[in-house]
TORMI-889611 format. One record per residue: residue number from 1; x, y, z of N, C-alpha, C in turn. Coordinates in Angstrom, 2 decimals, padded with zeros to 5 digits. Each point is the difference from the previous one (the first is absolute). Example, Ala and Ser with C-alpha at 12.3 -4.5 7.8 and 13.67 -1.06 7.14 Angstrom:
REM TORMI-889611
SITE   nr      n_X      n_Y      n_Z     ca_X     ca_Y     ca_Z      c_X      c_Y      c_Z
SITE    1   013.19  -005.69   007.80  -000.89   001.19   000.00   000.90   001.20   000.00
SITE    2  -000.35   001.05  -000.72   000.82   001.19   000.06  -000.77   001.09   000.73
***
This chain:
REM TORMI-889611
SITE   nr      n_X      n_Y      n_Z     ca_X     ca_Y     ca_Z      c_X      c_Y      c_Z
SITE    1   106.53   022.45   037.04   000.70   000.92   001.07   000.79  -000.30   000.60
SITE    2   000.34  -001.42   000.27   001.42  -000.26   001.00   001.19   000.01  -000.96
SITE    3   000.25   000.55  -001.05   001.14   000.00  -001.10   000.61   001.53   000.57
SITE    4  -001.15   000.60  -000.37   000.34   001.65   000.82   000.54   000.18   001.48
SITE    5   000.03  -000.94   001.09   000.13  -000.02   000.95   001.03  -000.76   000.39
SITE    6   000.26  -000.86  -000.48   000.56  -000.98  -000.12   001.60   000.24   000.47
SITE    7   000.66   000.95  -000.99   001.31   000.55   000.46  -000.06   000.51   001.35
SITE    8  -000.79   000.78   000.37  -000.05   000.69   001.57   000.02  -001.01   001.24
SITE    9  -000.84  -001.29  -000.42  -000.13  -000.60   001.01   001.22  -000.94   000.08
SITE   10   000.87  -000.20  -000.67   001.33  -000.67  -000.32   000.96   000.77   000.97
SITE   11  -000.05   001.34   000.21   000.55   000.79   000.51  -000.08  -000.01   001.27
SITE   12  -001.35  -000.73   000.23  -000.11   000.32   001.68   000.69  -000.73   001.32
SITE   13   000.47   000.16   000.61   000.85  -001.00   000.97  -000.72  -001.27   000.67
SITE   14   000.90  -001.09  -000.12  -000.64  -001.33   000.39   000.57  -000.14   001.60
SITE   15   000.46   000.77   000.35   000.99  -000.35   001.39  -000.75   000.74   001.10
SITE   16  -001.25   000.62  -000.28  -000.29   000.73   001.29  -001.66   000.35  -000.36
SITE   17  -000.75   000.01   001.36  -001.41   000.48  -000.57  -000.26   001.14  -000.90
SITE   18  -000.75  -000.06  -000.59  -000.67   001.32  -001.04  -000.33   001.10   000.74
SITE   19   000.17   001.18  -000.25  -000.80   000.99   000.50  -001.09   000.73  -000.64
SITE   20  -000.39   001.34   000.39  -001.02   000.15  -000.81   001.14   001.37  -001.06
SITE   21   000.97   000.16   000.86   001.15   000.78  -001.39   000.19  -000.70  -001.23
SITE   22   000.41  -001.37   000.18  -000.03  -001.01  -000.59  -001.16   000.32  -001.46
SITE   23  -001.36  -000.32   000.47  -000.85  -000.33  -000.84  -001.16   000.88  -000.16
SITE   24  -000.29   000.95   000.71  -000.77   001.21   000.01   001.03   001.23  -000.92
SITE   25   000.01  -000.77  -001.33   001.28   001.23  -000.53  -000.28   000.07  -001.54
SITE   26   000.54   001.09  -000.47  -000.36   000.52  -001.34   000.10  -001.37  -000.98
SITE   27   001.15  -000.76   000.15   000.44  -000.97  -000.56  -001.42  -001.15  -000.31
SITE   28  -000.63  -000.36   001.04  -001.37  -000.68  -000.10  -001.40   000.81   000.23
SITE   29  -000.13   001.56  -000.28  -001.12   000.74  -000.09  -000.58  -000.36  -001.45
SITE   30  -000.96  -000.70  -000.24  -000.80  -000.13  -001.04  -000.91   001.55  -000.27
SITE   31  -000.63   000.27   000.91  -000.82   001.59  -000.07  -000.22   000.48   000.80
SITE   32  -000.37   001.86  -000.19  -000.14   000.27   001.25  -001.36   001.12  -000.03
SITE   33  -001.26  -000.09   000.80  -000.98   001.10   000.03   000.04   000.92   000.72
SITE   34  -000.17   000.86   000.39   000.07   000.74   001.11   000.38  -000.53   001.12
SITE   35  -000.37  -000.10   001.09   000.60  -000.89   001.14   000.18  -001.37  -000.33
SITE   36  -000.53  -000.65  -000.77   000.18  -001.31  -000.52   001.29  -000.39  -000.68
SITE   37   000.57  -001.20   000.31   001.21  -000.36  -000.47  -000.30  -001.68  -000.15
SITE   38   000.21  -000.65  -001.23   000.20  -001.04  -000.01   001.27  -000.63  -000.51
SITE   39   000.44  -001.38   000.30   001.04  -000.32   000.02   000.00  -001.46  -000.67
SITE   40   001.04  -000.51  -000.61   000.51  -001.22  -000.65  -000.06  -001.09   001.41
SITE   41  -000.66  -001.31  -000.17   000.46  -001.34   001.23   000.00  -000.80  -001.38
SITE   42   001.00  -001.09   000.06  -000.21  -001.07  -000.56  -000.87  -000.94   000.46
SITE   43  -001.25  -000.03   000.98  -000.47  -001.55   000.35  -001.64   000.33  -000.52
SITE   44  -000.59   000.72  -000.58  -001.18   000.01  -000.97   000.19  -000.57  -001.29
SITE   45   000.69  -000.50  -000.54   000.33  -000.07  -001.19  -000.56  -001.82  -000.78
SITE   46  -000.17  -000.57   000.82  -000.55  -001.32  -000.69  -001.17  -000.35   000.37
SITE   47  -000.88  -000.43  -000.58  -001.52  -000.54  -000.22  -000.22  -001.09   000.17
SITE   48  -000.93  -000.63   001.23  -000.04  -001.45  -000.64  -001.83   000.00  -000.01
SITE   49   000.16  -000.48  -001.41  -001.11  -000.07  -000.31  -000.81  -000.90   000.12
SITE   50   000.48  -000.71   001.02  -000.82  -001.50   000.08  -000.53   000.10   001.45
SITE   51   000.33   001.31   000.64  -000.31  -000.02   001.41  -001.43  -000.32   000.71
SITE   52  -000.64  -000.37   001.17  -001.12   000.06  -000.09  -000.24   000.89   001.31
SITE   53   000.71   000.98   000.65  -000.19   000.63   000.69   001.34   001.13   000.15
SITE   54  -000.99   001.43  -000.50   000.80   001.27  -000.11  -000.01   000.88   001.04
SITE   55   001.06   000.49   000.34  -000.25   000.81   001.08   000.49   001.44  -000.33
SITE   56  -000.53   000.91   000.20   000.14   001.09  -000.39   000.25   001.48   000.77
SITE   57   001.40   000.61   000.44   000.05   000.93   000.66  -000.30   001.25  -001.14
SITE   58   000.62   001.43   000.59  -000.25   001.42  -000.23   001.14  -000.11  -001.00
SITE   59   001.17  -000.12   000.56   001.50   000.08  -000.58   000.89  -000.31   000.93
SITE   60   000.91  -000.51  -000.45   001.02  -000.42   001.06   000.61   000.66   000.77
SITE   61   000.47  -000.05   001.08   000.61   000.62   001.11   001.46   000.20  -000.21
SITE   62   000.45   000.81   001.30   001.27   000.02   000.07   000.91  -001.01   000.01
SITE   63  -001.08  -001.07   001.17   000.85  -001.32   000.73   000.02  -000.65  -001.24
SITE   64  -001.34  -000.33  -001.41   000.27  -000.85  -000.66   000.97   000.46  -000.95
SITE   65   000.11   001.10  -000.10   000.91   000.62  -000.91   001.48  -000.62   000.07
SITE   66   000.73   000.22   001.49   000.86  -000.03   000.51   000.10  -001.65  -000.35
SITE   67  -000.69  -000.75   000.48   000.29  -001.59  -000.02   000.04  -000.44  -001.67
SITE   68  -000.79   000.67  -000.99   000.00  -000.12  -001.24   001.51   000.01  -000.80
SITE   69   000.50   001.24   000.52   001.44   000.15  -000.28   000.72  -000.96   000.55
SITE   70   000.24  -000.03   001.18   001.09  -000.77   000.84   000.00  -001.51  -000.55
SITE   71  -001.09  -000.88  -000.34  -000.06  -001.12  -000.19   000.39   000.14  -001.91
SITE   72  -000.53   000.56  -000.87   000.39   000.26  -001.21   001.79   000.10  -000.11
SITE   73   000.50   001.05   000.95   001.17  -000.04   000.10   000.74  -001.16   000.35
SITE   74  -000.32  -000.75   001.14   000.51  -000.74   000.29   000.12  -001.43  -001.01
SITE   75  -000.88   000.01  -000.30  -000.36  -001.48  -000.98   000.78   000.49  -001.59
SITE   76   000.25   001.15  -000.33   000.82   000.53  -000.87   001.54  -000.26   000.16
SITE   77   000.37   000.09   001.47   001.60   000.36   000.07   000.40  -001.77  -000.24
SITE   78  -000.97  -000.92   000.16   000.18  -001.26  -000.15   000.42  -000.82  -001.08
SITE   79  -000.58   000.88  -001.36   000.88  -000.06  -001.11  -000.94  -001.04  -000.85
SITE   80  -000.12  -001.11   000.64  -000.56  -001.38  -000.83  -001.90   000.11   000.00
SITE   81  -000.47   001.25   000.46  -001.14  -000.34  -000.19  -001.06   001.04  -001.25
SITE   82  -000.58  -000.43  -000.39  -000.89   000.58  -001.17  -000.60   001.15   000.30
SITE   83  -000.52   001.01  -000.87  -000.67   001.05   000.10  -001.01  -000.31   000.59
SITE   84  -000.70  -000.94  -000.94  -001.50  -000.50   000.37  -000.03  -000.79   001.71
SITE   85   000.59  -000.09   000.17  -000.04  -001.12   001.44   000.43   001.39   000.99
SITE   86   000.75   000.72  -000.42   000.17   001.11   001.01  -001.28   000.67   000.54
SITE   87  -000.48   000.73  -001.01  -001.51   000.58  -000.28  -000.97  -000.72   000.92
SITE   88   000.08  -001.43   000.00  -000.56  -000.61   000.52  -000.28  -000.59   001.55
SITE   89   001.51   000.14   000.42   000.37  -000.33   001.12   000.00   001.79   000.51
SITE   90   000.23   000.80  -000.52  -000.32   001.33   000.61  -001.15   000.60   000.31
SITE   91  -001.12  -000.65  -000.86  -001.74   000.19   000.26  -000.34  -001.12   001.16
SITE   92   000.36  -001.05   000.12  -000.43  -000.86   001.11   000.73   000.88   001.48
SITE   93   001.38   000.40  -000.17   000.50   000.25   001.11  -000.75   001.44   000.46
SITE   94  -000.10   000.83  -000.89  -000.45   001.54   000.55  -001.53   000.27   000.12
SITE   95  -001.04  -000.68  -000.69  -001.01   000.05   000.01  -000.69  -000.21   001.07
SITE   96  -000.64   001.34   000.36  -000.48   000.22   001.62   000.31  -000.14   001.25
SITE   97   001.83  -000.15  -000.64   000.65  -000.31   001.32   000.03   000.76   001.26
SITE   98   000.68  -000.63   001.11  -000.14   000.32   001.35  -001.74  -000.21   000.59
SITE   99  -000.14   000.84   001.04  -001.43  -000.03   000.48  -001.19  -000.03  -000.32
SITE  100   000.35   000.53  -001.60  -001.25   000.08  -000.60  -000.15  -001.70  -000.47
SITE  101   000.47  -000.66  -000.22   000.07  -001.17  -000.64  -000.20  -001.00   001.09
SITE  102  -000.13   000.11   001.47  -000.15  -001.00   000.96  -001.35   000.72   000.30
SITE  103  -000.18   001.47  -000.35  -001.26  -000.23   000.18  -001.15   000.02  -000.81
SITE  104   000.20  -000.18  -001.18  -000.88  -000.71  -000.72  -000.16  -001.38  -000.12
SITE  105   001.16  -000.74  -000.04  -000.32  -001.33   000.68  -000.61  -000.58   001.05
SITE  106   000.12   001.10   000.99  -001.39  -000.33   001.47  -001.25   000.05  -000.57
SITE  107  -000.03   001.23  -000.58  -001.62   000.09  -000.13  -000.38  -001.01  -001.02
SITE  108   000.45  -000.17  -000.97  -000.24  -000.94  -001.14  -000.01  -001.60   000.27
SITE  109   000.64  -000.59   001.35  -000.02  -000.88   000.43  -001.23  -000.14   001.01
SITE  110  -000.72   001.19   001.23  -001.13   000.22   000.42  -001.17  -000.07  -001.42
SITE  111   000.52   000.15  -001.03  -001.15  -000.11  -001.03  -000.65  -001.09  -000.65
SITE  112   001.48  -001.03   000.54   000.09  -001.12  -000.37   000.31   000.11  -001.72
SITE  113   000.68   000.33  -000.61   000.50   000.47  -001.11   000.62  -001.81  -000.22
SITE  114   000.86   000.05   000.80   000.87  -001.65   000.57  -000.72  -000.99  -000.59
SITE  115  -001.06  -000.15   000.51  -001.02  -000.95  -000.46  -000.75   000.12  -001.00
SITE  116  -000.33   001.31  -000.67  -000.40  -000.23  -001.16   000.61  -000.55  -001.36
SITE  117   001.18   000.44   000.47   001.50  -000.59  -000.96   000.55  -001.31  -000.16
SITE  118  -000.49  -000.69   001.84   000.44  -001.44   000.03   001.70   000.23   000.73
SITE  119   000.11   000.99   000.50   001.38   000.31   000.74   000.10  -000.16   001.33
SITE  120   001.09  -000.18   000.96   000.01   000.20   001.37   000.01   001.66   000.41
SITE  121   000.08   000.52  -000.83   000.24   001.57   000.50   000.06   001.01  -001.47
SITE  122  -000.46   001.11   000.26   000.15   000.83  -001.35   001.57   000.56  -000.20
SITE  123   000.72  -000.48   000.82   001.38   000.24   000.11   000.55  -000.74  -001.36
SITE  124  -000.63  -000.65  -000.16   000.69  -001.52  -000.77  -000.25   000.84  -001.59
SITE  125  -000.94   000.96  -000.50  -000.33   000.70  -001.19   001.75   001.10  -000.03
SITE  126   000.28   000.26   001.00   001.14   000.56  -000.17   001.64  -000.82   000.34
SITE  127  -000.33  -001.18  -000.23   001.31  -001.01   000.41  -000.27  -000.68  -001.45
SITE  128  -000.07  -001.26   000.35  -000.21  -001.56  -000.66  -001.15   000.53  -001.06
SITE  129  -001.03   000.18   000.35  -001.15   000.02  -000.87   000.18   001.44  -000.50
SITE  130   000.81   000.86  -000.57  -000.08   001.20  -000.70  -000.60  -000.06  -001.08
SITE  131   000.17  -000.91  -000.72  -000.88  -000.42  -001.41  -001.40   000.63   000.14
SITE  132  -000.77  -000.02   001.28  -001.42   000.42  -000.07   000.02   001.40   000.29
SITE  133   000.73   000.72   000.46   000.27   001.45  -000.15   000.50   001.03  -000.55
SITE  134  -000.66   001.29   000.05   000.32   000.89  -000.83   000.19   001.28   000.64
SITE  135   000.99   000.64  -000.11   000.28   001.09   000.74  -000.09   001.34  -000.69
SITE  136  -000.51   001.06   000.41  -000.01   001.39  -000.84  -000.48   001.29   000.58
SITE  137  -000.08   000.97  -000.74  -000.54   001.10   000.59  -000.57   000.90  -001.27
SITE  138  -000.99   001.07   000.80  -000.54   000.95  -001.09   001.13   000.39  -000.38
SITE  139   000.85   000.66   000.73   001.14   000.43  -000.68   001.49  -000.67  -000.39
SITE  140   000.42  -000.31  -000.64   001.15  -001.48  -000.28   000.87   000.33   000.98
SITE  141   000.63   001.80  -000.44   001.42   000.19   001.22  -000.30   000.63   001.16
SITE  142   000.61   000.08   000.83  -000.08   001.09   001.32  -000.15   001.26  -000.55
SITE  143  -000.62   000.68   000.58  -000.51   001.77   000.18  -000.27   000.04   001.44
SITE  144   001.08   000.97   000.05   000.05   001.07   001.24  -000.73   001.27  -000.25
SITE  145  -000.70   000.45   001.15  -000.52   001.31  -000.39   000.66   000.96   001.63
SITE  146   000.74   000.80  -000.31   000.87   001.14   000.72   001.21  -001.05   000.68
SITE  147   000.41  -000.79  -000.74   000.79  -001.01   000.25  -000.64  -001.14   001.21
SITE  148  -001.26  -000.72   000.13  -000.21  -000.41   000.73  -000.66  -001.02  -000.90
SITE  149  -000.64  -001.47   000.85  -000.64  -000.75  -001.08  -001.28   000.58  -000.33
SITE  150  -000.50  -000.36  -001.38  -001.50   000.49  -000.76  -000.69  -000.93   000.60
SITE  151  -001.02   000.77   000.86  -001.19  -000.82   000.61  -001.27   000.14  -000.77
SITE  152   000.01   000.40  -001.16  -001.14  -000.13  -000.51  -001.18   001.37   000.71
SITE  153   000.33   000.50  -000.11  -000.78   001.04   000.65   000.58   001.61  -000.40
SITE  154   000.51   000.16   000.16   000.91   001.43  -000.17   000.98   000.37  -001.21
SITE  155  -000.22   000.19  -001.41  -001.40   000.32  -000.30  -000.40  -001.83  -000.22
SITE  156  -001.33   000.13  -000.42  -001.34  -001.19  -000.44   000.95  -000.32  -001.28
SITE  157   000.09  -001.27  -000.23   000.46  -000.68  -001.06  -000.60   001.30  -001.45
SITE  158  -001.54  -000.41   000.18  -000.59   000.44  -001.13   000.24   001.25  -000.66
SITE  159   000.55   001.14   000.84   000.30   001.23  -000.03   001.75   000.22  -000.58
SITE  160   000.59  -001.21   000.09   001.02   000.38  -000.24   000.28  -000.40  -001.72
SITE  161   000.56   000.66  -000.75   000.05  -000.28  -001.57   001.23  -001.51   000.19
SITE  162   001.04   000.27   000.59   001.09  -001.35   000.26  -000.45  -001.14   000.64
SITE  163  -000.74  -000.26   001.16  -000.68  -000.71   000.54  -001.01  -000.90  -000.75
SITE  164  -000.70   000.96  -000.27  -001.33  -000.58  -000.86   000.23  -000.88  -001.24
SITE  165   001.36   000.90  -000.58   000.49  -001.47  -001.65  -000.13  -001.03   000.62
SITE  166   000.96  -000.21   001.08   000.23  -001.40   000.36  -001.14  -000.84   000.64
SITE  167  -000.90   000.76   000.68  -000.90  -000.69   000.40  -001.33  -000.18  -000.87
SITE  168  -000.10   000.34  -001.07  -001.19   000.00  -000.78   000.64  -000.66  -001.23
SITE  169   001.11  -000.15  -000.19   000.51  -000.66  -001.11   000.95  -001.03   000.15
SITE  170   001.37   000.19   000.46   000.75  -000.99   000.20  -000.75  -000.80   001.15
SITE  171  -000.55   000.47   000.92  -000.55  -001.05   000.77  -000.68  -001.04  -000.39
SITE  172  -001.04   000.66  -001.14  -001.47  -000.58  -000.39   000.66  -000.95  -000.94
SITE  173   001.38   000.33  -000.74   000.12  -000.95  -001.27   000.92  -001.19   000.81
SITE  174   000.08   000.15   001.22   001.11  -001.32   000.52  -001.10  -000.59   000.53
SITE  175  -001.27   000.34   000.87  -000.95  -000.95   000.32  -000.87  -000.48  -000.81
SITE  176   000.00   000.39  -001.38  -000.40  -000.64  -001.06   000.26  -001.06  -000.64
SITE  177   001.37  -000.33   000.37   000.63  -000.93  -000.27   000.12  -001.00   000.98
SITE  178  -001.08  -000.12   001.01   000.28  -001.09   001.18  -001.18  -000.97  -000.23
SITE  179  -000.16  -000.73   000.15  -001.20  -001.00   000.20  -001.24   000.46   000.42
SITE  180  -001.04  -000.18  -000.70  -001.04   000.62   000.38  -000.61  -000.34   001.33
SITE  181   000.39  -001.18   000.35  -000.38  -001.04   001.06   000.61   000.20   001.22
SITE  182   001.33   001.37  -000.06   000.60   000.21   001.01  -001.00   000.89   001.14
SITE  183   000.49  -000.06   001.21  -000.53   001.01   001.40   000.82   001.08   000.11
SITE  184  -000.18   001.42  -000.22   000.60   000.88   000.17  -000.08   000.60   001.35
SITE  185   001.02   000.23   000.65   000.02   000.21   001.57   000.86   001.67  -000.12
SITE  186  -001.40   001.09  -000.11   000.81   001.47   000.49   000.23   000.20   001.40
SITE  187   001.30   000.45  -000.08   000.20   000.56   001.42  -000.26   001.52   000.53
SITE  188  -001.10   000.09   000.81  -000.36   001.29   000.23  -001.11   000.31  -000.73
SITE  189  -000.79   000.96   000.26  -001.05   000.73  -000.61   000.28   001.00  -000.98
SITE  190   001.39   000.53  -000.18   000.46   000.56  -001.54   000.05  -000.69  -001.06
SITE  191   000.53  -001.33   000.29   000.14  -001.08  -001.04  -001.24  -000.22  -000.47
SITE  192  -000.77  -000.57   000.99  -001.71  -000.44  -000.13  -000.55   000.71  -000.69
SITE  193  -000.14   001.64   000.02  -000.74   000.58  -000.80   000.48   000.61  -001.11
SITE  194   001.10  -000.45  -000.34   000.72   000.12  -001.26  -000.57  -001.23  -001.32
SITE  195  -000.12  -001.07   001.03   000.08  -001.42  -000.64  -001.85  -000.08  -000.05
SITE  196  -000.83   000.47   000.97  -001.37   000.05  -000.05   000.01   000.96  -001.48
SITE  197   000.42   000.97  -000.12  -000.54   001.00  -000.96   000.38  -000.65  -001.26
SITE  198   001.03  -000.58  -000.11   000.22  -000.81  -001.60  -000.78  -001.46   000.00
SITE  199  -000.43  -000.24   001.27  -001.02  -001.14  -000.40  -001.38   000.24  -000.82
SITE  200  -000.06   001.69   000.84  -001.24   000.53  -000.34  -000.27   000.17  -001.56
SITE  201   000.93   000.28  -000.52   000.24   000.23  -001.52   000.25  -001.26  -000.70
SITE  202   000.03  -001.01   000.79   000.09  -001.32  -000.53   001.41  -000.27  -000.91
SITE  203   000.96   000.70   000.72   001.24  -000.14  -000.65   001.04  -000.90   000.95
SITE  204  -000.71  -000.80   001.31   000.34  -000.86   000.69  -000.70  -000.97   000.20
SITE  205   000.14  -001.52  -000.05  -001.14  -000.29   000.29   000.01  -001.70   000.90
SITE  206   001.55   000.56   000.82   000.09  -000.99   000.77  -000.63   000.19   001.24
SITE  207   000.11  -001.25   000.74  -001.31   000.23   001.55   001.24   000.90   000.79
SITE  208  -000.43   000.63   000.85   000.73   001.07   000.85  -000.40  -000.10   001.14
SITE  209   000.78  -000.38   001.21  -000.20  -000.16   001.63  -000.04   001.53   000.34
SITE  210  -001.21   000.55   000.41  -000.24   001.34   000.65   000.44  -000.08   001.61
SITE  211   000.30   000.98   000.38   000.09   000.32   001.01   001.34  -000.26   000.99
SITE  212   001.11  -000.75  -000.77   000.96  -000.23   000.53   000.83   001.35   000.20
SITE  213   000.71   000.25   001.44   000.22   001.17   000.36   001.97  -000.30  -000.72
SITE  214   000.26   001.52  -000.07   001.25  -000.03  -000.27   000.93  -000.49   001.56
SITE  215   001.08  -001.05  -000.47   000.69  -000.55   001.11   001.12   000.90   000.41
SITE  216   000.50   001.03  -000.34   001.02   000.72   000.71   000.00   000.00   001.42
SITE  217   000.87   000.10   000.59  -000.19   000.27   001.30  -000.24   001.49   000.49
SITE  218   000.43   000.65  -000.47  -000.69   000.97   000.13  -001.38   000.92  -000.21
SITE  219  -000.49  -001.30  -000.60  -001.88   000.01  -000.11  -000.54  -000.24   001.59
SITE  220  -000.66   001.26   001.04  -000.28  -000.50   001.10  -001.16  -000.44  -000.15
SITE  221  -000.81  -000.07  -000.99  -001.32  -000.29  -000.36   000.30  -001.71  -000.21
SITE  222   000.48  -000.49  -000.20   000.19  -001.21  -001.07  -000.39  -001.21   000.91
SITE  223  -000.09  -000.06   001.33  -000.32  -001.28   000.69  -001.83   000.37  -000.22
SITE  224  -000.17   001.26   000.51  -001.52   000.05   000.22  -000.62  -000.20  -001.31
SITE  225   000.54   000.71  -001.39  -000.48  -000.28  -000.56  -000.40  -001.56  -000.67
SITE  226   001.45  -000.48  -000.01   000.11  -001.15   000.10  -001.54  -000.97   000.40
SITE  227   000.06   000.03   001.10  -001.17  -000.43   001.40  -001.28   000.21  -000.66
SITE  228  -000.10   001.21  -000.40  -001.20   000.33  -000.40  -000.64  -000.88  -001.61
SITE  229   000.97  -000.21  -000.71  -000.18  -000.33  -001.44   000.38  -002.01   000.23
SITE  230   000.53  -000.20   000.91   000.62  -001.53   000.07  -001.19  -000.93  -000.75
SITE  231  -001.23  -000.03   000.53  -000.87  -000.59  -000.12  -000.65  -000.31  -001.73
SITE  232   000.11   001.15  -000.53  -000.44   000.52  -001.50   001.48  -000.70  -000.72
SITE  233   001.43   000.16   000.54   000.88  -000.17  -000.90   000.22  -001.37  -000.26
SITE  234  -000.83  -001.19   001.18   000.35  -001.32   000.28  -001.04  -000.73  -001.08
SITE  235  -001.19   001.20   000.32  -001.33  -000.79  -001.27   000.50   000.04  -001.35
SITE  236   001.12   001.35  -000.44   000.20   000.45  -001.13   000.83  -000.97  -000.61
SITE  237   001.25  -000.49   000.72   000.74  -001.23  -000.47  -000.53  -001.18  -000.32
SITE  238  -000.93  -000.59   000.87  -000.81  -001.16  -000.05  -000.62   000.05  -001.66
SITE  239  -000.89   001.40  -000.15  -000.70  -000.22  -001.07   001.03   000.24  -000.86
SITE  240   001.17   000.27  -000.23   000.78   000.21  -001.13   000.48  -001.48  -000.38
SITE  241   000.63  -000.27   001.42   000.41  -001.62  -000.43  -001.00  -000.83  -000.81
SITE  242  -001.39  -000.22   000.50  -000.79  -000.52  -000.49  -000.20   000.31  -001.21
SITE  243  -000.42   001.27  -000.39  -000.10   000.79  -001.41   001.24  -000.41  -000.92
SITE  244   001.15  -000.14   000.49   001.36  -000.57  -000.65   000.01  -001.30  -000.38
SITE  245  -000.39  -000.75   000.81  -000.08  -001.46  -000.05  -001.37  -000.84  -001.18
SITE  246  -000.55   001.22  -000.27  -001.01  -000.32  -000.93   000.32   000.21  -001.40
SITE  247   000.98   000.86  -000.27   000.81   000.39  -001.17  -000.05  -001.06  -000.77
***
């Protein structure tokens, strides 16, 4: 799919910040369904099939999309960087970028994920220990509902032919390619419910961290939800680590 959009990416300016007018554009439009629009972004293309930790969002938002394109364009402008390296570095930079990443790290540190992995902080899996991490989304590409980030509520994924084709097919193929010993961390109830549905159908077999709240700053219930589930999250990570060690 990158080949289809590369010529348009190469036309983007490298001298200024990219805007919605640059990226929420017909050049990058993948599909449209009623009030939903899906756009291409170059940061969910690489799969780390040796990952121990898999963090799963609903769909990349505008912040991640913008960061992905700006990183890709800046690296492409250097001229001597391979396309494979550009895609890997783009994914590193854009995955859950902004306050979402900070909130994810803070909550997972409180759950002692870093201790289970033998690291000083969970932040290391986004940096020098990136080989431990795979980040992805139920819907790989950015989706907007009435020009705003799609949140998984309206419409529900399962009621949309466009969204369900990605969540129940593409996403499932991706997760099936990952180690059975990896720990899935769904961000929020909507992602968790789809994964639980697929687990009940025995289409997903990896362990799943239940009750982890969506890390968006717009989630006003995040702190309360995290406090409610924290002890269970700590126990589940410890259980996963013990099970993973026994494999």
